[in-house]
N, C-alpha and C positions, 0 to 999 in steps of 0.2 A: 554311661547309658544304662537305663534301668530296663530289665526284662521281667515280665510277670508270667508265671506259669499257673494256669488254671486247670482243674480236673473235672469240672462240672459243666454240662452243656449250657446251663442258664447264665454262665458268665460271658458267653459268646453271643450276646445280643448287641444290636447297634447302640442301644441306650447305655448299657454297661460299659462297653468298650469306649464309647465317646467320652464318658465321664473320666476314664483313666487318661485318655488322650488330652483332655483339658489340663491335666497336671503335667503333661510333657512326655508321658510314656507312649512309645510308638512300636513296641516289640512285645508280641504276645505268644507264649508257648502253650500248645494244646496237648494235654495227655488225657485221652478219652477212651471209652470202652467200646466204641463201634465206629466203623468207617463212615456211616451216615453222619455221626456227630462230628467227625473230622471234616467232612465235606462242608457241613453247615458252618463250622467254625472258620474254615478257610474263606468261605464266601463272605461272612460278616466282617472279618478282619480286612479283606481286600476292598470291601465297599468304602472303608475309611482310609485306604492307601497306607495301612500299617503293615508291619512285618509279621508274617505267619511262620512260626517255627513248629514243626511237627515233632512231638516227643515220642521216642520209640520204646518198645518193651525192653526190660532188662535181660530177658532170655529169649533167644531165637534158636529153636531146635531144628534139626533136619526136617525139611518138609514144610516149614512155617515161613519161608522167605516170600511166599505169595503176598503176605501183608506188606513187605517192603516195596514190592512192585506197585501195589495199590497206593501206598503213600507217595511214592515217586511220581505216580500219575497225577497227583494233586499239584505237583510242581511247587513245593514249599520254598520259601526264601532260604530256609536252612532246616537242618534236623538236629535234634539232641540225641547223640548215639550213646548207648550204654554198653556196647561190646564191640570187638574188633570187626566182626562180620558186617555190622551196620556201618561202621566207619568206611570200610573198603567198598561196600555196595554203593553208597551214596557218593563217595569220592569219585568212583568210576563213572558216575552219571552227572558229574560236574555240579552237584548240589552241595553247598557249603555245609560242613559238619562241625558241630560243637561237641567235644568229648565231655561226658559227664564224669562225676566222681567215682562211678563204679569201676572205671578202668584203673583206679588206684594210682594216679600219678602223684608221687610224693618226692621226686628228686628231678634234677635237671636232665639226666639221661633219659628217663621215661618221658619227660616233657618234650624234648627235641625229637624223640622217636615218634611221638604222636604228630608233630608238625611234619616230619619226613613222610609219614603215611597220609598226609593230606588234611589234617585237622585245621580248621580256621581259628578256633579258640579251644582252650583246655581248662577244665575244672579240676582243681586239686582234690586229692582224696581227703576224707575226713580224719585220717590218722594224724594230720598236721595240726598243731596248735598255732596260735597267732604269731608267736615268736618264730616258729619254724617256717611259717608262711612268709613272713617278712624276710627271713634269711634267703629263702628260695627265690623270692622276687628280685633279689640282687643278681641272680644268675640266669634269669629268663626274661624275655620281653613282656613287660607287664600288660601291654595292650593286647596280648594274645591270651590273657588269663580271664576266666569268668569265675566270679565268686558267688556262692550261695550265702546270702546274708540272713535269710529267714526260711525255715522249712523244718521238716522232720526227717530223721535218719531212718531209712528202712533197715530193719533188723534182719529179715530174711524173706525169701519168696518160696512158695511151696505149691504143689499141685493139689494137695488136700484142701477140700472146700469146707471151711468152718461154718458157712451159712447152711450147707446141707446137713452138717452134723447137728447144728443147734436148732434148726427150724423145720426140717423135713423128715419124714418117715423113710426108712430103708426102702429103696425102689421107687420112691416118689420122684417124678421128673423135675428137672431144674426149672425154677421159676424166675431166674435172674434176680434173686433176692439181693445179690451183692450190689445191684444198681439201685435198690430201693430202700433196703433196711440197714441202718447204721449198725456197726458191730465193734465191740471192744473185747479184749481178753485181759484178765487180771493175772498178774504174776504172783509169786509167793510172797513178795514184799508189799502187795496191795496196789502196785502201779497199774494203771489201765492203758493198754496199748491198742491203738486204733488199727483195724484191719480194713483194707480196701482191695479191690481186684483190678487186674489189667485187662487188656483187650482179649487175652486168651483165657480169662477167668481164673488166672493164677492168683492166689491170695498173697498179699504183701502186708506184713506186720510192721508197723511203724513205732518207733520209740515214743514213750509216753510224753517226754518233755521235748518241746520244740527247741531248735537252735535259733539264736539271734546274736549275730556277731557284728563287729565294727567293719565298715567298708574299708577295703585296702586297695582296690583297683577301680578302674573306670567302668568295667562291665559287671553289673551287679544283678543277680537273679533272686527274685522273691518267689517262693513256692507257696501260693495262696493257701491259707489255713483258716477255715471258718471258726475254728476253736480258739484262735488267738485274739484277745480283746484289743480293740483300737488299732488293728493292723492297717486299716485304710488310712487312718490319721497319720500313722508312722510313715507310710509310703509317701503320702503327700508332703510331709515334712522333709523327707530326704530329697524329693524332687525339687522342692523350693530351694534347698541348699545348692543343688546341682546347677540350677538356673540362676 
């Protein structure tokens, strides 16, 4: 089964979602920057009787759990959890939880611990190469594994706002530029790393080179990236093979 993660509101229109459903995809992950966008995405996905999966922030600090209550109120078909608090919160509310790579599951002990805590599916950590993933798949139920086959690895998350540093004067109020203005930073080797923000306006720096790996399990996740050429064609090719 193919799952597609989108991060821009414009992907969650009836026309856009319908075009993907024509290829056989019926599961859509939403990682957005406002609750209004989450609500609109949920409504559009449900119009088409597809699966709505709410993607949660990587970091939840004390006092920020109000967001989790708001997302639970949307009654998603599942959530993608990035930390243990999110896993436990939604498990206790009987909403299926998919564990993301950020919990760094790289062996069978960690995998079964996640299942014991209530996870529906588990995404392996990026520390594993293909050979190591294949070895681990001999020791865990493959149908409970979700694999990212296309995406970008987040390098780090920070409170410091790079948009404010680059585009605003000291003391100038936030203008939500992170939702309007693309931003990249260049490292000392000349590589350009994309910066995006989460619902709490934390900056996430992503690795310059995307990952694209061979499918090894039945649950495959594509994290949509406008910068990757011909990605829509690749997805449709994979779906044609599945069907």
